[in-house]
FIRO-593340 format. One line per 4 residues: number of its first residue (from 1); for each residue x, y, z of N, C-alpha, C. Coordinates in steps of 0.05 Angstrom, whole numbers, plus 5000, padded with zeros to 4 digits. Layout:
NUM = X,Y,Z,X,Y,Z,X,Y,Z ~ ...
END
This chain:
1 = 7140,4166,3276,7158,4167,3259,7175,4192,3261 ~ 7202,4191,3265,7217,4216,3269,7222,4229,3240 ~ 7226,4257,3246,7230,4267,3215,7249,4259,3201 ~ 7271,4249,3213,7295,4235,3197,7288,4210,3185
5 = 7271,4197,3196,7260,4172,3179,7234,4171,3164 ~ 7224,4196,3161,7201,4199,3144,7205,4190,3117 ~ 7184,4179,3105,7182,4169,3080,7162,4184,3065 ~ 7169,4198,3046,7147,4211,3032,7150,4202,2996
9 = 7124,4200,2990,7123,4193,2961,7110,4208,2945 ~ 7122,4226,2927,7110,4246,2909,7099,4228,2883 ~ 7074,4235,2876,7062,4218,2850,7041,4232,2834 ~ 7029,4218,2822,7004,4227,2811,6988,4200,2807
13 = 6962,4203,2814,6947,4182,2824,6942,4160,2799 ~ 6941,4167,2769,6936,4153,2751,6965,4137,2740 ~ 6989,4152,2746,7016,4144,2735,7023,4114,2745 ~ 7029,4101,2722,7039,4075,2725,7065,4068,2741
17 = 7080,4085,2731,7106,4088,2747,7105,4092,2780 ~ 7092,4111,2788,7083,4123,2814,7068,4093,2828 ~ 7053,4081,2813,7038,4057,2825,7056,4036,2825 ~ 7082,4031,2815,7100,4015,2824,7116,4014,2852
21 = 7121,4042,2853,7131,4050,2880,7112,4045,2904 ~ 7088,4055,2897,7066,4052,2918,7061,4026,2926 ~ 7063,4008,2907,7061,3978,2910,7082,3964,2927 ~ 7107,3974,2915,7126,3962,2930,7130,3972,2960
25 = 7122,3994,2966,7122,4004,2995,7097,3989,3009 ~ 7075,3987,2999,7057,3972,3013,7064,3938,3018 ~ 7076,3929,2994,7082,3901,2996,7101,3897,3022 ~ 7124,3913,3024,7137,3916,3045,7124,3921,3076
29 = 7107,3935,3073,7091,3943,3100,7102,3971,3108 ~ 7113,3987,3092,7130,4012,3100,7108,4037,3099 ~ 7104,4046,3122,7085,4070,3126,7101,4099,3108 ~ 7082,4115,3097,7093,4127,3079,7070,4150,3077
33 = 7080,4176,3073,7062,4195,3070,7059,4201,3037 ~ 7038,4206,3028,7030,4208,2995,7026,4240,2988 ~ 7036,4250,2971,7035,4277,2966,7028,4275,2933 ~ 7008,4284,2930,6994,4279,2898,7003,4310,2878
37 = 7017,4302,2861,7028,4325,2843,7010,4332,2820 ~ 7002,4358,2816,6991,4369,2795,7013,4372,2770 ~ 7011,4355,2749,7032,4356,2731,7032,4380,2711 ~ 7010,4388,2711,7007,4411,2693,7017,4439,2711
41 = 7019,4436,2733,7030,4457,2752,7046,4444,2773 ~ 7071,4436,2763,7089,4424,2783,7099,4442,2804 ~ 7099,4430,2829,7105,4445,2851,7138,4450,2858 ~ 7144,4471,2873,7172,4477,2876,7190,4454,2883
45 = 7177,4435,2899,7189,4416,2921,7197,4393,2889 ~ 7178,4387,2873,7181,4368,2855,7205,4376,2835 ~ 7206,4403,2825,7228,4413,2810,7254,4413,2829 ~ 7256,4414,2851,7277,4414,2870,7283,4384,2872
49 = 7270,4366,2877,7281,4340,2886,7287,4324,2855 ~ 7275,4332,2836,7282,4322,2808,7287,4343,2787 ~ 7308,4358,2788,7315,4379,2773,7324,4369,2742 ~ 7329,4341,2741,7340,4331,2716,7316,4324,2696
53 = 7295,4310,2709,7274,4299,2690,7245,4311,2695 ~ 7246,4325,2719,7226,4341,2730,7198,4323,2726 ~ 7201,4299,2734,7175,4277,2732,7177,4264,2763 ~ 7153,4253,2760,7145,4234,2791,7151,4207,2775
57 = 7156,4186,2792,7153,4187,2825,7178,4197,2832 ~ 7176,4206,2862,7203,4217,2877,7193,4203,2905 ~ 7214,4187,2915,7216,4180,2936,7238,4197,2958 ~ 7224,4213,2980,7242,4224,2997,7242,4209,3020
61 = 7269,4200,3032,7271,4185,3054,7298,4199,3069 ~ 7290,4208,3094,7308,4224,3108,7315,4246,3096 ~ 7295,4261,3085,7302,4286,3070,7318,4282,3040 ~ 7324,4256,3032,7338,4252,3009,7320,4243,2990
65 = 7321,4252,2965,7304,4246,2947,7314,4223,2927 ~ 7300,4207,2918,7304,4188,2898,7285,4189,2879 ~ 7296,4182,2847,7278,4188,2829,7284,4166,2810 ~ 7267,4157,2793,7265,4138,2777,7251,4111,2787
69 = 7228,4100,2778,7217,4080,2793,7231,4059,2795 ~ 7239,4044,2782,7258,4026,2780,7283,4027,2804 ~ 7298,4049,2796,7313,4055,2818,7306,4059,2848 ~ 7283,4072,2848,7273,4073,2874,7262,4044,2886
73 = 7253,4026,2871,7243,4001,2880,7265,3987,2889 ~ 7291,3988,2879,7319,3970,2888,7326,3986,2913 ~ 7323,4010,2914,7331,4027,2942,7314,4017,2962 ~ 7291,4014,2961,7269,4002,2983,7275,3977,2990
77 = 7283,3961,2968,7292,3929,2976,7314,3933,2985 ~ 7338,3945,2982,7365,3946,2996,7362,3962,3024 ~ 7345,3981,3027,7343,3996,3052,7327,3982,3074 ~ 7304,3973,3069,7287,3952,3084,7290,3926,3081
81 = 7307,3909,3091,7314,3881,3082,7292,3860,3091 ~ 7270,3868,3105,7249,3849,3111,7235,3841,3086 ~ 7223,3813,3089,7207,3802,3072,7185,3818,3067 ~ 7174,3811,3041,7185,3797,3017,7209,3813,3004
85 = 7227,3795,2995,7248,3812,2986,7240,3818,2954 ~ 7245,3837,2947,7233,3844,2919,7255,3833,2892 ~ 7270,3830,2904,7293,3819,2881,7308,3799,2893 ~ 7311,3776,2876,7325,3753,2888,7357,3759,2899
89 = 7365,3742,2917,7393,3750,2931,7413,3740,2910 ~ 7411,3719,2893,7432,3708,2875,7437,3729,2853 ~ 7460,3738,2847,7468,3757,2830,7457,3750,2804 ~ 7456,3726,2790,7446,3720,2768,7423,3718,2766
93 = 7402,3706,2782,7376,3710,2778,7363,3742,2785 ~ 7383,3757,2802,7375,3790,2803,7375,3802,2777 ~ 7404,3795,2759,7406,3806,2733,7383,3800,2719 ~ 7371,3771,2715,7349,3765,2699,7330,3780,2702
97 = 7316,3788,2730,7295,3799,2740,7299,3826,2728 ~ 7320,3841,2734,7328,3870,2723,7319,3867,2693 ~ 7332,3848,2676,7329,3850,2644,7299,3848,2638 ~ 7289,3834,2653,7255,3831,2645,7237,3856,2653
101 = 7248,3865,2674,7236,3891,2688,7240,3912,2668 ~ 7265,3913,2653,7268,3936,2635,7251,3929,2607 ~ 7250,3905,2607,7235,3896,2580,7209,3903,2586 ~ 7189,3902,2603,7162,3907,2611,7161,3937,2609
105 = 7179,3952,2614,7180,3978,2613,7182,3987,2588 ~ 7194,3974,2566,7192,3980,2537,7164,3973,2528 ~ 7151,3951,2536,7122,3947,2531,7107,3971,2540 ~ 7110,3982,2565,7093,4003,2570,7099,4028,2554
109 = 7121,4032,2543,7128,4058,2527,7115,4049,2496 ~ 7109,4026,2494,7100,4025,2464,7067,4030,2467 ~ 7057,4024,2494,7026,4025,2498,7025,4057,2494 ~ 7048,4073,2509,7045,4101,2507,7045,4111,2484
113 = 7057,4101,2462,7059,4112,2436,7030,4105,2425 ~ 7019,4083,2431,6988,4079,2418,6967,4104,2429 ~ 6972,4115,2453,6952,4134,2465,6961,4158,2450 ~ 6987,4165,2441,6995,4187,2431,6994,4186,2395
117 = 6985,4162,2390,6986,4165,2354,6955,4167,2349 ~ 6949,4188,2331,6924,4190,2322,6925,4181,2290 ~ 6946,4173,2277,6941,4163,2250,6943,4133,2252 ~ 6924,4124,2233,6916,4098,2233,6941,4072,2225
121 = 6957,4082,2207,6975,4067,2196,6998,4068,2220 ~ 6999,4090,2236,7021,4092,2258,7014,4072,2282 ~ 6986,4073,2288,6972,4057,2311,6978,4026,2299 ~ 6975,4015,2275,6976,3994,2272,7006,3980,2271
125 = 7021,4002,2267,7052,3995,2270,7057,3986,2302 ~ 7046,4003,2318,7049,4003,2348,7037,3974,2361 ~ 7012,3972,2349,7001,3948,2360,7013,3925,2351 ~ 7024,3921,2325,7040,3898,2321,7070,3898,2336
129 = 7079,3918,2344,7103,3921,2359,7096,3912,2388 ~ 7072,3922,2393,7062,3910,2428,7060,3877,2422 ~ 7043,3874,2407,7038,3843,2406,7067,3824,2398 ~ 7084,3836,2390,7114,3823,2379,7125,3822,2412
133 = 7126,3842,2422,7144,3851,2449,7126,3827,2471 ~ 7101,3825,2473,7085,3811,2490,7091,3780,2486 ~ 7094,3770,2458,7102,3746,2450,7129,3741,2464 ~ 7148,3760,2460,7176,3754,2470,7178,3753,2502
137 = 7159,3770,2514,7158,3767,2544,7143,3743,2550 ~ 7124,3735,2534,7109,3706,2545,7129,3684,2543 ~ 7147,3683,2523,7167,3662,2522,7186,3665,2546 ~ 7197,3692,2548,7218,3694,2562,7210,3683,2594
141 = 7185,3693,2603,7175,3684,2626,7170,3655,2629 ~ 7162,3642,2611,7167,3608,2610,7191,3599,2620 ~ 7213,3612,2608,7240,3607,2615,7250,3612,2644 ~ 7237,3630,2653,7241,3647,2674,7229,3627,2698
145 = 7204,3617,2694,7189,3600,2712,7185,3575,2696 ~ 7204,3556,2695,7197,3529,2676,7178,3514,2692 ~ 7171,3519,2721,7157,3497,2732,7130,3509,2732 ~ 7123,3534,2723,7100,3546,2730,7102,3567,2756
149 = 7078,3566,2768,7077,3577,2793,7087,3606,2796 ~ 7086,3627,2776,7092,3652,2778,7081,3661,2805 ~ 7057,3663,2807,7047,3678,2830,7050,3664,2858 ~ 7064,3673,2875,7071,3662,2897,7059,3684,2924
153 = 7066,3678,2945,7059,3694,2968,7075,3718,2971 ~ 7101,3715,2958,7122,3737,2961,7127,3752,2934 ~ 7109,3769,2935,7110,3789,2909,7140,3799,2903 ~ 7143,3799,2877,7173,3809,2871,7173,3833,2850
157 = 7196,3844,2841,7198,3867,2823,7180,3862,2800 ~ 7181,3836,2788,7165,3831,2761,7137,3835,2767 ~ 7128,3820,2787,7099,3825,2795,7090,3849,2798 ~ 7109,3870,2808,7098,3897,2816,7094,3907,2790
161 = 7121,3904,2770,7120,3917,2743,7095,3907,2723 ~ 7093,3885,2726,7070,3873,2707,7041,3881,2721 ~ 7035,3889,2743,7009,3896,2753,7005,3929,2749 ~ 7032,3941,2757,7027,3969,2747,7022,3980,2720
165 = 7040,3958,2701,7032,3965,2676,7006,3956,2660 ~ 6997,3932,2673,6969,3922,2662,6949,3919,2679 ~ 6952,3933,2701,6928,3928,2725,6903,3940,2715 ~ 6906,3959,2698,6882,3977,2686,6877,3970,2659
169 = 6884,3944,2653,6884,3938,2623,6856,3943,2610 ~ 6835,3941,2628,6805,3942,2618,6805,3975,2604 ~ 6814,3991,2618,6811,4019,2614,6825,4024,2591 ~ 6851,4008,2591,6867,4014,2565,6851,4005,2538
173 = 6838,3984,2542,6830,3971,2522,6806,3991,2509 ~ 6783,3996,2533,6764,4014,2525,6776,4042,2507 ~ 6795,4048,2512,6802,4080,2502,6813,4074,2473 ~ 6829,4051,2471,6846,4047,2452,6829,4034,2433
177 = 6807,4016,2436,6795,4004,2420,6802,3972,2410 ~ 6819,3962,2428,6829,3932,2418,6846,3923,2442 ~ 6852,3897,2445,6859,3882,2470,6888,3888,2467 ~ 6898,3897,2495,6924,3902,2504,6938,3878,2520
181 = 6917,3859,2526,6921,3842,2540,6903,3812,2533 ~ 6915,3794,2518,6896,3777,2507,6898,3748,2517 ~ 6880,3737,2527,6879,3713,2545,6884,3690,2524 ~ 6882,3697,2491,6887,3671,2478,6919,3679,2463
185 = 6922,3702,2465,6948,3707,2449,6972,3705,2473 ~ 6967,3709,2498,6987,3710,2514,6975,3698,2542 ~ 6965,3675,2540,6952,3660,2562,6969,3660,2594 ~ 6994,3663,2592,7006,3660,2612,7007,3688,2622
189 = 7017,3711,2609,7018,3739,2621,6984,3745,2628 ~ 6965,3737,2613,6935,3746,2625,6931,3733,2654 ~ 6936,3703,2655,6929,3693,2680,6945,3704,2699 ~ 6974,3713,2693,6988,3728,2716,6975,3754,2727
193 = 6968,3768,2707,6957,3791,2713,6928,3786,2728 ~ 6914,3772,2721,6889,3764,2735,6893,3754,2758 ~ 6910,3740,2764,6917,3731,2790,6927,3751,2809 ~ 6945,3770,2800,6954,3793,2817,6931,3809,2828
197 = 6914,3813,2807,6893,3837,2813,6872,3825,2831 ~ 6873,3802,2841,6853,3794,2860,6867,3796,2884 ~ 6889,3801,2886,6905,3806,2914,6897,3834,2928 ~ 6890,3837,2955,6880,3858,2968,6895,3885,2963
201 = 6924,3881,2965,6947,3896,2965,6947,3907,2939 ~ 6944,3894,2916,6943,3900,2889,6915,3914,2884 ~ 6894,3910,2892,6864,3925,2892,6870,3954,2900 ~ 6886,3957,2923,6891,3985,2937,6901,4006,2917
205 = 6921,3992,2901,6934,4010,2880,6923,4015,2850 ~ 6904,4000,2846,6898,4003,2818,6876,4026,2816 ~ 6881,4044,2797,6862,4065,2798,6837,4059,2789 ~ 6815,4073,2801,6790,4070,2793,6779,4069,2767
209 = 6769,4049,2752,6760,4048,2726,6747,4070,2715 ~ 6728,4080,2731,6711,4104,2721,6725,4130,2728 ~ 6745,4130,2745,6764,4150,2746,6781,4157,2723 ~ 6791,4134,2714,6811,4135,2692,6795,4142,2673
213 = 6772,4132,2664,6761,4133,2637,6747,4164,2631 ~ 6741,4175,2658,6732,4201,2656,6706,4204,2645 ~ 6693,4228,2646,6665,4226,2635,6665,4228,2606 ~ 6684,4235,2597,6687,4235,2565,6688,4213,2550
217 = 6697,4190,2564,6699,4166,2552,6672,4145,2564 ~ 6658,4154,2581,6632,4140,2590,6616,4124,2567 ~ 6611,4100,2572,6592,4090,2556,6564,4085,2570 ~ 6544,4094,2556,6518,4093,2571,6499,4076,2549
221 = 6483,4055,2560,6462,4048,2544,6438,4051,2555 ~ 6422,4066,2536,6393,4071,2540,6373,4049,2532 ~ 6359,4035,2553,6344,4015,2543,6319,4013,2553 ~ 6305,3988,2549,6277,3976,2561,6285,3952,2573
225 = 6284,3942,2589,6289,3915,2603,6277,3890,2585 ~ 6259,3892,2574,6242,3870,2557,6250,3869,2526 ~ 6260,3890,2520,6260,3899,2492,6289,3883,2478 ~ 6279,3860,2458,6299,3849,2447,6319,3864,2426
229 = 6309,3886,2419,6328,3901,2408,6353,3914,2428 ~ 6345,3920,2449,6366,3927,2469,6383,3903,2473 ~ 6369,3881,2481,6384,3862,2490,6404,3854,2470 ~ 6400,3860,2444,6423,3855,2427,6449,3865,2435
233 = 6446,3901,2440,6465,3914,2440,6475,3906,2471 ~ 6463,3895,2488,6471,3888,2516,6491,3866,2514 ~ 6484,3849,2497,6495,3820,2495,6522,3827,2480 ~ 6519,3849,2459,6547,3856,2443,6564,3869,2455
237 = 6558,3882,2475,6578,3892,2499,6587,3876,2516 ~ 6567,3858,2528,6576,3840,2548,6596,3825,2532 ~ 6593,3813,2514,6606,3792,2496,6640,3801,2491 ~ 6634,3830,2489,6665,3838,2479,6678,3849,2505
241 = 6661,3845,2530,6677,3854,2554,6677,3886,2560 ~ 6659,3899,2548,6658,3929,2549,6646,3940,2572 ~ 6654,3950,2594,6636,3961,2617,6618,3985,2603 ~ 6595,3984,2616,6577,4010,2609,6559,4013,2632
245 = 6548,4037,2629,6527,4046,2648,6500,4036,2634 ~ 6480,4025,2643,6455,4025,2634,6434,4039,2643 ~ 6413,4052,2632,6396,4068,2639,6373,4061,2631 ~ 6348,4057,2645,6330,4043,2640,6307,4065,2634
249 = 6294,4064,2611,6276,4084,2601,6249,4073,2601 ~ 6229,4091,2611,6203,4085,2613,6188,4094,2583 ~ 6185,4075,2568,6175,4086,2540,6148,4101,2545 ~ 6131,4100,2564,6108,4116,2563,6110,4145,2574
253 = 6134,4145,2589,6148,4171,2595,6173,4176,2585 ~ 6175,4179,2562,6204,4181,2551,6217,4204,2562 ~ 6243,4197,2570,6263,4221,2583,6273,4238,2562 ~ 6278,4267,2574,6292,4284,2557,6313,4277,2543
257 = 6329,4261,2558,6359,4252,2545,6349,4230,2519 ~ 6334,4216,2521,6324,4198,2500,6316,4211,2479 ~ 6300,4232,2479,6289,4248,2458,6306,4264,2448 ~ 6327,4274,2463,6352,4287,2452,6368,4273,2433
261 = 6374,4247,2445,6395,4229,2439,6383,4220,2406 ~ 6355,4212,2404,6344,4202,2383,6316,4212,2373 ~ 6317,4238,2363,6302,4256,2354,6284,4245,2331 ~ 6292,4231,2318,6280,4219,2293,6258,4198,2299
265 = 6267,4172,2316,6252,4152,2319,6242,4152,2353 ~ 6258,4169,2367,6251,4171,2396,6245,4146,2408 ~ 6266,4126,2398,6267,4097,2413,6289,4089,2425 ~ 6289,4067,2440,6312,4053,2447,6316,4028,2430
269 = 6344,4020,2429,6367,4029,2443,6377,4056,2434 ~ 6392,4070,2452,6409,4089,2441,6437,4082,2460 ~ 6461,4082,2449,6484,4078,2458,6496,4107,2456 ~ 6506,4117,2479,6521,4142,2480,6554,4139,2486
273 = 6571,4146,2468,6595,4139,2472,6611,4161,2472 ~ 6629,4173,2490,6643,4199,2490,6626,4218,2487 ~ 6599,4219,2494,6579,4239,2493,6564,4238,2462 ~ 6569,4222,2451,6559,4222,2420,6537,4196,2416
277 = 6513,4200,2413,6492,4180,2411,6495,4166,2381 ~ 6486,4142,2389,6481,4123,2366,6463,4112,2369 ~ 6441,4108,2352,6413,4091,2352,6409,4071,2331 ~ 6390,4054,2334,6388,4031,2314,6407,4006,2322
281 = 6393,3986,2330,6409,3965,2346,6426,3954,2327 ~ 6420,3946,2300,6442,3939,2284,6463,3956,2278 ~ 6458,3984,2272,6486,4004,2272,6498,4006,2297 ~ 6484,4001,2319,6501,4001,2343,6524,3980,2344
285 = 6514,3955,2335,6527,3930,2341,6553,3934,2321 ~ 6547,3943,2299,6567,3949,2277,6586,3969,2287 ~ 6578,3991,2302,6596,4014,2310,6614,3995,2338 ~ 6601,3979,2348,6616,3966,2374,6639,3952,2362
289 = 6633,3936,2339,6651,3918,2329,6676,3930,2316 ~ 6666,3951,2306,6688,3975,2286,6704,3989,2308 ~ 6693,3996,2329,6708,4014,2353,6723,3997,2367 ~ 6713,3971,2378,6728,3953,2393,6736,3929,2381
293 = 6763,3927,2371,6769,3907,2353,6780,3879,2368 ~ 6773,3881,2391,6783,3857,2407,6761,3839,2395 ~ 6769,3808,2407,6750,3785,2398,6733,3788,2425 ~ 6712,3770,2414,6698,3767,2393,6690,3781,2371
297 = 6701,3776,2343,6695,3798,2323,6668,3788,2318 ~ 6650,3812,2313,6617,3803,2314,6615,3797,2281 ~ 6625,3807,2266,6619,3805,2239,6648,3798,2226 ~ 6644,3776,2204,6672,3770,2191,6687,3791,2177
301 = 6709,3787,2171,6728,3807,2158,6722,3804,2127 ~ 6715,3789,2119,6713,3780,2092,6690,3795,2081 ~ 6691,3811,2064,6668,3827,2058,6644,3811,2044 ~ 6647,3790,2029,6627,3773,2026,6612,3759,2049
305 = 6628,3748,2060,6615,3733,2086,6601,3757,2107 ~ 6613,3778,2104,6599,3800,2121,6572,3810,2110 ~ 6571,3807,2081,6547,3816,2068,6526,3792,2074 ~ 6535,3771,2078,6514,3752,2079,6503,3748,2111
309 = 6521,3755,2127,6517,3757,2156,6496,3785,2160 ~ 6501,3807,2144,6481,3830,2148,6453,3821,2134 ~ 6453,3805,2110,6430,3802,2105,6411,3779,2122 ~ 6422,3761,2132,6407,3744,2151,6402,3757,2176
313 = 6420,3777,2187,6414,3795,2210,6386,3808,2202 ~ 6384,3820,2176,6356,3839,2173,6335,3819,2170 ~ 6338,3795,2161,6317,3777,2156,6307,3770,2181 ~ 6326,3763,2204,6316,3754,2230,6299,3783,2237
317 = 6309,3800,2236,6296,3828,2242,6268,3831,2232 ~ 6265,3824,2208,6238,3823,2190,6219,3802,2212 ~ 6233,3779,2211,6218,3753,2226,6207,3766,2256 ~ 6226,3778,2268,6218,3789,2297,6192,3809,2292
321 = 6195,3825,2276,6173,3843,2270,6143,3832,2266 ~ 6146,3804,2254,6123,3791,2243,6108,3777,2265 ~ 6124,3769,2288,6117,3761,2309,6096,3776,2325 ~ 6099,3807,2322,6083,3823,2332,6049,3813,2326
325 = 6047,3801,2303,6018,3793,2295,6008,3775,2310 ~ 6025,3753,2328,6012,3737,2343,5999,3747,2367 ~ 6004,3771,2375,5991,3784,2396,5963,3800,2385 ~ 5954,3800,2358,5934,3807,2352,5911,3795,2361
329 = 5890,3809,2374,5865,3798,2386,5845,3782,2367 ~ 5850,3787,2344,5836,3777,2325,5848,3750,2315 ~ 5834,3731,2317,5842,3703,2318,5845,3692,2289 ~ 5834,3704,2268,5842,3701,2244,5870,3714,2236
333 = 5870,3740,2241,5896,3757,2238,5918,3738,2257 ~ 5913,3730,2277,5935,3716,2294,5944,3688,2283 ~ 5928,3678,2270,5934,3651,2255,5947,3654,2230 ~ 5937,3679,2216,5953,3687,2191,5982,3692,2198
337 = 5986,3704,2220,6017,3713,2231,6025,3693,2240 ~ 6019,3672,2251,6031,3647,2263,6043,3629,2232 ~ 6027,3628,2211,6035,3615,2191,6056,3630,2179 ~ 6059,3658,2178,6077,3672,2166,6105,3668,2184
341 = 6102,3668,2205,6123,3667,2222,6137,3637,2220 ~ 6121,3618,2212,6129,3586,2213,6145,3590,2184 ~ 6131,3601,2165,6146,3605,2136,6176,3620,2137 ~ 6176,3637,2151,6200,3651,2150,6219,3636,2170
345 = 6209,3620,2188,6226,3605,2206,6246,3582,2189 ~ 6223,3573,2175,6236,3552,2151,6256,3563,2137 ~ 6249,3586,2122,6266,3601,2104,6293,3605,2120 ~ 6293,3609,2142,6317,3616,2161,6330,3589,2164
349 = 6315,3571,2171,6328,3544,2174,6344,3532,2146 ~ 6333,3534,2130,6340,3530,2106,6370,3547,2098 ~ 6362,3575,2102,6389,3592,2097,6413,3587,2114 ~ 6403,3579,2138,6425,3574,2155,6445,3550,2148
353 = 6428,3524,2140,6437,3499,2130,6456,3509,2107 ~ 6453,3526,2086,6468,3532,2068,6492,3551,2074 ~ 6488,3569,2096,6508,3584,2104,6528,3567,2129 ~ 6516,3546,2139,6534,3526,2159,6528,3498,2150
357 = 6543,3496,2128,6536,3467,2113,6543,3442,2133 ~ 6559,3446,2156,6566,3427,2175,6550,3426,2199 ~ 6529,3441,2197,6513,3447,2223,6525,3473,2234 ~ 6508,3487,2254,6514,3512,2264,6539,3503,2280
361 = 6562,3522,2279,6586,3517,2295,6580,3520,2322 ~ 6597,3502,2337,6594,3507,2365,6596,3534,2383 ~ 6578,3539,2395,6575,3570,2403,6591,3571,2433 ~ 6604,3591,2436,6615,3597,2466,6623,3623,2461
365 = 6626,3637,2488,6630,3661,2490,6654,3680,2476 ~ 6671,3661,2465,6694,3674,2454,6691,3672,2423 ~ 6668,3660,2413,6665,3663,2382,6635,3676,2377 ~ 6620,3688,2393,6598,3698,2388,6595,3716,2366
369 = 6577,3716,2351,6578,3735,2329,6549,3742,2324 ~ 6545,3765,2304,6521,3782,2304,6497,3763,2301 ~ 6503,3743,2282,6472,3722,2284,6465,3707,2306 ~ 6490,3700,2322,6485,3691,2348,6468,3712,2369
373 = 6484,3735,2368,6469,3757,2380,6440,3760,2378 ~ 6432,3761,2347,6410,3764,2340,6386,3742,2345 ~ 6399,3720,2342,6382,3695,2352,6375,3692,2384 ~ 6397,3699,2394,6393,3701,2429,6374,3722,2436
377 = 6378,3744,2427,6359,3764,2432,6331,3765,2425 ~ 6324,3753,2402,6299,3744,2388,6287,3724,2399 ~ 6301,3700,2409,6285,3674,2415,6297,3665,2443 ~ 6317,3686,2455,6325,3670,2482,6302,3671,2504
381 = 6282,3686,2499,6259,3684,2519,6238,3670,2506 ~ 6238,3650,2488,6216,3640,2468,6199,3624,2487 ~ 6204,3613,2512,6187,3597,2526,6165,3616,2545 ~ 6176,3639,2548,6160,3662,2557,6138,3668,2535
385 = 6144,3674,2515,6128,3682,2494,6104,3656,2485 ~ 6113,3629,2488,6096,3607,2483,6081,3603,2504 ~ 6083,3610,2527,6066,3607,2552,6045,3625,2547 ~ 6048,3650,2539,6030,3669,2543,6011,3665,2511
389 = 6025,3655,2492,6007,3658,2467,5994,3631,2466 ~ 6004,3611,2483,5989,3587,2479,5998,3577,2452 ~ 6015,3574,2440,6027,3562,2418,6055,3563,2417 ~ 6070,3541,2399,6098,3537,2396,6111,3562,2377
393 = 6125,3572,2380,6143,3591,2364,6170,3583,2351 ~ 6176,3561,2367,6202,3552,2357,6205,3520,2365 ~ 6198,3507,2345,6192,3480,2352,6218,3456,2343 ~ 6229,3444,2357,6249,3425,2350,6240,3406,2327
397 = 6216,3399,2323,6209,3380,2302,6211,3400,2270 ~ 6200,3420,2273,6201,3436,2248,6227,3449,2244 ~ 6236,3459,2264,6262,3478,2261,6285,3465,2275 ~ 6295,3443,2274,6314,3427,2288,6344,3444,2294
401 = 6353,3456,2272,6378,3469,2270,6369,3495,2290 ~ 6346,3510,2282,6348,3534,2298,6344,3529,2326 ~ 6325,3511,2335,6319,3505,2364,6345,3493,2375 ~ 6364,3481,2361,6384,3474,2378,6407,3492,2380
405 = 6401,3511,2362,6428,3533,2363,6415,3552,2383 ~ 6387,3557,2386,6378,3571,2409,6386,3564,2435 ~ 6384,3531,2440,6384,3519,2463,6412,3523,2474 ~ 6435,3525,2456,6463,3521,2462,6464,3548,2470
409 = 6456,3571,2457,6459,3602,2461,6451,3607,2490 ~ 6427,3596,2495,6413,3608,2522,6426,3590,2546 ~ 6449,3570,2543,6462,3556,2567,6487,3574,2570 ~ 6495,3593,2552,6520,3609,2556,6513,3631,2583
413 = 6529,3630,2598,6529,3653,2626,6523,3681,2614 ~ 6538,3690,2590,6533,3717,2582,6504,3718,2576 ~ 6492,3701,2560,6465,3705,2548,6444,3700,2570 ~ 6453,3682,2593,6434,3679,2614,6430,3707,2629
417 = 6452,3722,2624,6451,3749,2643,6434,3771,2628 ~ 6429,3767,2603,6414,3788,2587,6387,3779,2588 ~ 6376,3755,2591,6352,3743,2582,6331,3754,2604 ~ 6309,3764,2599,6293,3779,2622,6283,3753,2636
421 = 6275,3761,2662,6264,3741,2685,6236,3731,2672 ~ 6232,3706,2674,6213,3689,2659,6189,3702,2671 ~ 6182,3701,2697,6157,3714,2704,6149,3742,2699 ~ 6171,3758,2701,6168,3787,2699,6160,3794,2666
425 = 6170,3776,2648,6167,3780,2625,6138,3772,2616 ~ 6130,3744,2627,6104,3735,2624,6084,3755,2632 ~ 6092,3768,2655,6070,3788,2666,6066,3813,2642 ~ 6088,3817,2631,6087,3843,2611,6071,3832,2589
429 = 6077,3813,2578,6069,3802,2556,6035,3795,2558 ~ 6032,3785,2581,5999,3787,2582,5988,3810,2579 ~ 5998,3834,2591,5988,3860,2587,5989,3869,2559 ~ 6010,3863,2545,6005,3867,2517,5988,3855,2497
433 = 5986,3828,2510,5964,3812,2494,5941,3822,2492 ~ 5931,3836,2517,5906,3844,2519,5908,3874,2515 ~ 5924,3886,2511,5924,3914,2505,5935,3920,2473 ~ 5945,3900,2461,5958,3906,2432,5984,3913,2439
437 = 6002,3899,2418,6033,3898,2421,6044,3925,2418 ~ 6057,3937,2433,6068,3965,2427,6099,3967,2432 ~ 6110,3946,2436,6141,3951,2440,6150,3952,2408 ~ 6159,3971,2400,6171,3972,2375,6196,3990,2372
441 = 6217,3978,2380,6245,3994,2379,6266,3975,2361 ~ 6279,3994,2349,6305,3976,2336,6330,3989,2345
END
């Protein structure tokens, strides 16, 4: 390419506005040189090319600078007339696309306010404004595409604006602690963005999640693969759609980090968020639900219902601790432990009948709560335990409600992911049976 036809894009790797232009150039198949700008130490050329706003992106074509992302994209479409055309040819259709492109920009600015707001009342105000604007956009897009089929082979300006705004929505949600793009609230917008993100050209421009999050926002779970206490936290994170790094701990040779993060009990699980450790599984799950307010909510909002859930979660924990007696090598103590387990299961069965008078509600990934998590983590691998112990711990005749509840839970893909492999767990339990049960983590 001759110097007179050279195309240079000056941007910043995480900038939504820069990503718009980058995607437009890639969609059109226009070769360009990319120059990364340090916005804390702006280059002389950036200040020269955009003396008014002193911002990126800037497109330099034939030595001439163009700034402001929406203006740049129209310039690209008018200069390179090859397919796909980014705006319609019809003046009225073109005007409608420009209108909604500007509206999506307003939504992006509202998200920016959420990142800059530290006061809770201000955040609540901007969240409500964001949701209101998304509802308007959802309805507007339905009018714009009455026959559906938003996604086509020919990407246009609105596709570019949507994917640049929401392509990294998971990182946005992780930092802000609530859903910025909700499949239930805005199914059309959500499916649109999800479809766009599967396109190779879009994948090229979405910033890497890990890089966006940075070390200071990383979530790390320290655990042990067979621990039901760890599985609780893992299931809570997965049900909320929260990406995390998992670190397997050797409980016979505990790592310095585990001892540093949990110096009191020296046990797993430990969740590390923004460099801060939280221990004890039930405390961690409440932290998760309070920090990430997206669905499913793991505890009810109503204080009384919340108290009842906490009570029964604590009871299930006591019951899990009782099952250790089943591994006692002394037969008499083992039989006593089994009788206690059966008694507690019956109390739990009756308690759940009172709590769910219509039967346990249908469970799915969208409505998992704390009690579902407790039951799945405690009894999801019940067949492995029964095989090793040679006795039934969960009986459909004795406890039909609990049995059907667990069976429904373990059919969910998100629960299947966290249940330890049967053969591997059986092997471990055999060792524990002959050596005494020693896994005691909370």
